[in-house]
FINU-464928 format. One record per residue: residue number from 1; residue in three letters; x negated, y, z negated of N, C-alpha, C, O, CB in turn. Coordinates in Angstrom, 3 decimals. Glycine has a CB too. Layout:
NUM|ALA|X|Y|Z|X|Y|Z|X|Y|Z|X|Y|Z|X|Y|Z
...
***
This chain:
1|MET|-45.238|-84.994|-22.875|-44.757|-83.857|-23.625|-43.709|-83.065|-22.830|-42.759|-82.542|-23.413|-45.924|-82.957|-24.009
2|THR|-43.870|-82.976|-21.543|-42.895|-82.231|-20.757|-41.564|-82.961|-20.691|-40.522|-82.322|-20.542|-43.424|-81.986|-19.352
3|SER|-41.573|-84.293|-20.800|-40.301|-85.018|-20.751|-39.467|-84.730|-22.000|-38.244|-84.636|-21.897|-40.548|-86.534|-20.614
4|THR|-40.081|-84.587|-23.163|-39.316|-84.258|-24.358|-38.822|-82.822|-24.312|-37.729|-82.514|-24.788|-40.157|-84.482|-25.608
5|ARG|-39.632|-81.951|-23.737|-39.192|-80.555|-23.592|-37.997|-80.464|-22.653|-37.031|-79.752|-22.929|-40.344|-79.671|-23.068
6|ASN|-38.068|-81.186|-21.548|-36.951|-81.177|-20.593|-35.705|-81.806|-21.219|-34.586|-81.350|-20.983|-37.338|-81.933|-19.297
7|GLY|-35.906|-82.849|-22.013|-34.773|-83.483|-22.685|-34.108|-82.545|-23.668|-32.880|-82.491|-23.744|-35.219|-84.737|-23.400
8|MET|-34.915|-81.795|-24.432|-34.370|-80.831|-25.395|-33.644|-79.700|-24.668|-32.567|-79.271|-25.083|-35.496|-80.257|-26.287
9|MET|-34.248|-79.224|-23.579|-33.607|-78.142|-22.821|-32.293|-78.623|-22.216|-31.319|-77.872|-22.163|-34.547|-77.621|-21.708
10|THR|-32.265|-79.873|-21.762|-31.039|-80.418|-21.189|-29.954|-80.511|-22.249|-28.798|-80.177|-21.988|-31.297|-81.798|-20.568
11|LYS|-30.319|-80.964|-23.448|-29.337|-81.052|-24.533|-28.795|-79.677|-24.897|-27.592|-79.519|-25.103|-29.959|-81.711|-25.765
12|TRP|-29.670|-78.686|-24.979|-29.232|-77.325|-25.299|-28.337|-76.765|-24.195|-27.318|-76.132|-24.469|-30.447|-76.405|-25.510
13|ALA|-28.729|-77.005|-22.948|-27.943|-76.493|-21.824|-26.561|-77.136|-21.808|-25.559|-76.453|-21.594|-28.669|-76.753|-20.486
14|LEU|-26.505|-78.456|-22.035|-25.203|-79.123|-22.062|-24.343|-78.640|-23.223|-23.134|-78.467|-23.071|-25.386|-80.632|-22.150
15|ALA|-24.953|-78.422|-24.371|-24.208|-77.923|-25.523|-23.650|-76.529|-25.255|-22.504|-76.241|-25.598|-25.100|-77.901|-26.764
16|LEU|-24.455|-75.669|-24.644|-23.979|-74.319|-24.323|-22.867|-74.351|-23.281|-21.885|-73.617|-23.390|-25.137|-73.454|-23.818
17|LEU|-23.022|-75.201|-22.276|-21.974|-75.314|-21.261|-20.679|-75.861|-21.864|-19.590|-75.387|-21.539|-22.441|-76.216|-20.108
18|ALA|-20.799|-76.850|-22.735|-19.613|-77.418|-23.372|-18.922|-76.377|-24.255|-17.696|-76.269|-24.241|-19.992|-78.658|-24.206
19|ALA|-19.695|-75.619|-25.012|-19.114|-74.575|-25.859|-18.421|-73.514|-25.011|-17.330|-73.057|-25.352|-20.199|-73.927|-26.737
20|GLY|-19.044|-73.128|-23.924|-18.428|-72.144|-23.034|-17.146|-72.662|-22.409|-16.162|-71.930|-22.303|-19.399|-71.745|-21.945
21|ALA|-17.153|-73.929|-21.991|-15.957|-74.522|-21.388|-14.826|-74.603|-22.408|-13.675|-74.315|-22.080|-16.270|-75.923|-20.830
22|LEU|-15.146|-74.994|-23.644|-14.108|-75.063|-24.677|-13.556|-73.679|-25.003|-12.350|-73.519|-25.195|-14.665|-75.716|-25.947
23|GLY|-14.421|-72.692|-25.064|-13.973|-71.325|-25.322|-13.062|-70.813|-24.219|-12.039|-70.182|-24.485|-15.167|-70.400|-25.472
24|LEU|-13.441|-71.090|-22.985|-12.637|-70.655|-21.844|-11.291|-71.368|-21.829|-10.265|-70.755|-21.536|-13.386|-70.909|-20.529
25|ALA|-11.291|-72.654|-22.141|-10.038|-73.409|-22.172|-9.127|-72.887|-23.289|-7.917|-72.771|-23.095|-10.319|-74.918|-22.367
26|GLY|-9.694|-72.575|-24.439|-8.890|-72.031|-25.536|-8.289|-70.686|-25.185|-7.123|-70.424|-25.483|-9.730|-71.900|-26.786
27|TRP|-9.078|-69.835|-24.556|-8.575|-68.517|-24.149|-7.461|-68.679|-23.114|-6.437|-67.999|-23.182|-9.725|-67.642|-23.574
28|GLY|-7.667|-69.586|-22.155|-6.651|-69.807|-21.126|-5.358|-70.334|-21.715|-4.273|-69.940|-21.287|-7.165|-70.773|-20.076
29|GLY|-5.464|-71.227|-22.701|-4.267|-71.760|-23.346|-3.500|-70.688|-24.088|-2.272|-70.645|-24.022|-4.636|-72.871|-24.296
30|LYS|-4.211|-69.818|-24.796|-3.540|-68.728|-25.515|-2.865|-67.778|-24.535|-1.766|-67.286|-24.792|-4.544|-67.956|-26.397
31|THR|-3.529|-67.521|-23.408|-2.968|-66.616|-22.412|-1.695|-67.192|-21.818|-0.715|-66.472|-21.624|-3.985|-66.336|-21.307
32|ILE|-1.704|-68.491|-21.528|-0.518|-69.126|-20.953|0.633|-69.094|-21.945|1.770|-68.825|-21.559|-0.823|-70.576|-20.538
33|ILE|0.361|-69.362|-23.206|1.412|-69.347|-24.223|1.981|-67.941|-24.391|3.196|-67.767|-24.485|0.870|-69.864|-25.567
34|ALA|1.103|-66.935|-24.427|1.567|-65.546|-24.577|2.403|-65.122|-23.366|3.433|-64.465|-23.518|0.360|-64.585|-24.755
35|ASP|1.957|-65.499|-22.169|2.721|-65.145|-20.972|4.064|-65.858|-20.947|5.064|-65.294|-20.505|1.926|-65.483|-19.710
36|GLY|4.085|-67.103|-21.423|5.343|-67.841|-21.470|6.347|-67.185|-22.396|7.532|-67.097|-22.076|5.098|-69.267|-21.909
37|ALA|5.873|-66.726|-23.543|6.768|-66.043|-24.489|7.296|-64.744|-23.889|8.469|-64.406|-24.049|6.037|-65.755|-25.817
38|ARG|6.424|-64.025|-23.204|6.841|-62.772|-22.580|7.875|-63.029|-21.484|8.854|-62.291|-21.368|5.625|-62.032|-22.000
39|LEU|7.664|-64.065|-20.688|8.614|-64.391|-19.629|9.964|-64.817|-20.204|11.013|-64.463|-19.666|8.053|-65.497|-18.738
40|THR|9.932|-65.569|-21.286|11.181|-65.996|-21.909|11.985|-64.805|-22.398|13.203|-64.765|-22.225|10.900|-66.947|-23.065
41|SER|11.313|-63.831|-23.009|12.046|-62.656|-23.489|12.586|-61.834|-22.323|13.682|-61.282|-22.415|11.143|-61.783|-24.373
42|LEU|11.837|-61.747|-21.238|12.329|-61.014|-20.065|13.520|-61.721|-19.432|14.466|-61.066|-18.995|11.212|-60.848|-19.030
43|GLU|13.485|-63.037|-19.380|14.613|-63.779|-18.828|15.860|-63.585|-19.688|16.967|-63.462|-19.163|14.271|-65.271|-18.717
44|THR|15.681|-63.557|-20.994|16.814|-63.337|-21.894|17.412|-61.960|-21.666|18.632|-61.811|-21.601|16.382|-63.494|-23.361
45|MET|16.563|-60.960|-21.545|17.055|-59.602|-21.288|17.787|-59.544|-19.959|18.825|-58.891|-19.850|15.897|-58.591|-21.298
46|HIS|17.260|-60.216|-18.952|17.889|-60.227|-17.627|19.287|-60.833|-17.711|20.232|-60.305|-17.124|17.022|-61.017|-16.615
47|LEU|19.417|-61.936|-18.437|20.733|-62.560|-18.592|21.699|-61.643|-19.332|22.870|-61.548|-18.966|20.607|-63.892|-19.335
48|GLU|21.216|-60.969|-20.367|22.080|-60.050|-21.117|22.555|-58.906|-20.233|23.734|-58.552|-20.252|21.340|-59.494|-22.341
49|PHE|21.643|-58.326|-19.458|22.035|-57.229|-18.563|23.009|-57.711|-17.499|23.949|-57.004|-17.135|20.799|-56.609|-17.896
50|GLY|22.773|-58.921|-17.005|23.695|-59.477|-16.010|25.091|-59.628|-16.589|26.077|-59.306|-15.927|23.189|-60.832|-15.503
51|GLY|25.183|-60.116|-17.821|26.495|-60.253|-18.478|27.161|-58.913|-18.681|28.365|-58.776|-18.466|26.350|-60.955|-19.818
52|ARG|26.394|-57.928|-19.091|26.955|-56.586|-19.296|27.473|-56.011|-17.989|28.549|-55.414|-17.948|25.903|-55.644|-19.902
53|LEU|26.702|-56.194|-16.916|27.133|-55.667|-15.611|28.409|-56.354|-15.133|29.278|-55.709|-14.545|26.019|-55.845|-14.564
54|GLU|28.525|-57.642|-15.377|29.741|-58.352|-14.979|30.951|-57.821|-15.740|32.016|-57.624|-15.156|29.586|-59.862|-15.217
55|ARG|30.790|-57.590|-17.040|31.905|-57.050|-17.830|32.285|-55.662|-17.343|33.470|-55.343|-17.245|31.540|-57.003|-19.324
56|MET|31.292|-54.831|-17.037|31.572|-53.488|-16.534|32.297|-53.561|-15.193|33.214|-52.782|-14.931|30.268|-52.679|-16.393
57|GLU|31.886|-54.489|-14.360|32.517|-54.624|-13.053|33.978|-55.047|-13.204|34.847|-54.532|-12.500|31.751|-55.641|-12.188
58|ARG|34.254|-55.982|-14.118|35.635|-56.397|-14.358|36.483|-55.234|-14.863|37.627|-55.066|-14.441|35.676|-57.549|-15.361
59|LYS|35.922|-54.435|-15.765|36.661|-53.280|-16.292|36.951|-52.275|-15.185|38.052|-51.731|-15.103|35.870|-52.602|-17.427
60|LEU|35.952|-52.031|-14.332|36.173|-51.105|-13.218|37.222|-51.635|-12.256|38.050|-50.877|-11.751|34.868|-50.851|-12.471
61|ASP|37.188|-52.920|-12.007|38.204|-53.512|-11.108|39.605|-53.343|-11.700|40.548|-53.038|-10.970|37.908|-55.023|-10.861
62|ARG|39.751|-53.538|-13.017|41.061|-53.360|-13.638|41.521|-51.902|-13.571|42.704|-51.630|-13.364|41.021|-53.829|-15.092
63|LEU|40.588|-50.972|-13.745|40.938|-49.559|-13.634|41.362|-49.198|-12.227|42.311|-48.437|-12.036|39.774|-48.692|-14.056
64|ILE|40.674|-49.732|-11.251|41.025|-49.443|-9.847|42.386|-50.041|-9.502|43.160|-49.424|-8.770|39.940|-49.998|-8.885
65|GLU|42.691|-51.236|-10.020|43.976|-51.880|-9.730|45.145|-51.116|-10.335|46.245|-51.131|-9.782|43.976|-53.309|-10.249
66|ARG|44.923|-50.448|-11.464|45.988|-49.677|-12.113|46.429|-48.497|-11.275|47.596|-48.108|-11.319|45.532|-49.189|-13.469
67|ARG|45.535|-47.933|-10.527|45.880|-46.726|-9.736|46.627|-47.100|-8.541|47.005|-46.233|-7.753|44.660|-45.943|-9.334
***
């Protein structure tokens, strides 16, 4: 009788561990995707600001050359 009880407990324990592992993996995947999207938008903003600064620098250089 104890062998069937241990077998049932083992099945329940494995099922709970598997469910927990799948839940953790799903959460981790969503987190990675969300962070990737956030990083992509930050990189885009960085490139835009870099372009704006370059244009401003060129304009300032032209103004300085005129004087």
